[in-house]
C-alpha positions, 0 to 999 in steps of 0.5 A: 510812302517812306519807301518811295521817299527813300528812293527819291532821296537815293536818286537825288544823292546819286545824281549829285555824286555824278555832278560833283555835288550840284543838280538842277531838277524839274519837279514834275519830271521827277514826280513822273519818274516816280509816279507820284505827285510833285508835293511828294518831291517837295516833301523829300527835298524839305525833310532830307536836303535841308541846310542843317543836313548840309544842303543849300536848296533854291526853288525856281517857279515856272517852267514846271518848278526847277529845284537847284540843290547843292552840297554845302562845304563842310570844312571847319569854316563851313561848319562854323558858318552852319553853326552860326546859321542855325543859332541866329534865331528868327530876328536880328537887330542891326547892331547884333548883325554888325557884331556877327559881321565883325567877328567874321572879319576878325576870324578872316572868314570875310574881307573888308570888302565883303564885310562892307557889303554885308553891312550895307545889305543888312543896314536899317537904311537899306531896309528902310522900305521894309515895315519896322515890324518885320525889319529884323526878320528880313535882316536875319534872312538876308545875313543867313542867305549871305552866309549860306553863299559862303558855304557852297 
């Protein structure tokens, strides 16, 4: 089984090298190519193309399940952001989120407009329709996704 996983990983990386680090693949087509089930493709992608390994993966339902994989920027800013993303944890208060955003502004990772957008999107006001029990978790996911977009 790991041999098949290695082959799938190798093909995906080869495809990414041919397209400057970004591909969109259809799960079912790739599974057919390797004569395996689509869940095997999911397994390879989730274990070998994760954020902490320098990849951004986005799944799209419908039409056979498209998956977009992009290699993240690994310059010093990208590395710093990846460190922040992996260390944030699973909850984030509005106050703590604002501290992170201010630090990004101070380190010139984002500009004033970007900071304002980030603060607006992660504010309690923007998340007022979200249950208070999960609000900090949703805020964390929003901020992490914003930061991931800066590393691409």
